[in-house]
N, C-alpha and C positions, 0 to 999 in steps of 0.2 A: 744144523749139516743139510737135516732133506729138504731145505729151499733150495740152497746149495745146486744140490742134483735133480731137485725138479728144473730148475734157472738151465742146468746144462744139457736135461735133456732134450727140453724144450729148445734151445736154442744151439744145437750143436752143432747145424749146418751153418748158419751166420756165423757164429766162432772161427771153423777151418774154414770157410771163406774167408775171413775178415784176416785169418791167421795168414793166408798165401798172400793175399793180396799187400799184407803191410809186408812179406818178405820183398814182396816187385817192386814195394815203393822204396823203401829203404834202398836197396842196392841201385835201382834208376837213379833216385836222388842222391845218392853216394857219387855213381858214375859220375852226375850233371855235373856236381860239386867240385869233384875231385878230390874229395879232403872229406875224414871223420868230423860229422857234426850233426845232432842233435834239431829236429826240425817236424815239422808238423805232419809226415809222414807216418810215426808212430804211434799217429790218432786214430787208424784207420779202422783197428779191430774195433774201440770203444765205438767211432763213430757208426759204422758194420750194427752194432745190438741197437742203441738208441733209432738206428733207420728200422728195423727189426720191430721196435715196441713200438714208434710211432707207427708203424702201418696200422700192427694190428687195434692199436686203439683208432684210429681214424675208420678201419673195420668194423670195430663195436662199436661209434657214433655211428656210421651209415647205416649198419645191421636196425639202430636201435631207430631214428629217424626215418625209414622208408619198409622197416618189413618186421614180422616175429624173429623171432632167435630162432624157431627154424628155420626161417629161410627168409627168402626176399619175396615182398607182394604176396605175398600167397595171405589172401583175406579170407579162405576156411572153404572156398569151393569142392 
């Protein structure tokens, strides 16, 4: 349960943005289709969370490759 709370507190901004964008995408898709159907618009929230994790991972890799953990390119000067 602690890990879920930690995950939510770490990603609350992405969760809120994903929920809002999901609502917009669902309304737009339903208006375009003219009927109720379930499609890829429901993947907006999971995709937002996956993109946030990928961005963090890429940032970690860049920090590992090009600098120390406390900053980019600081060579002890």
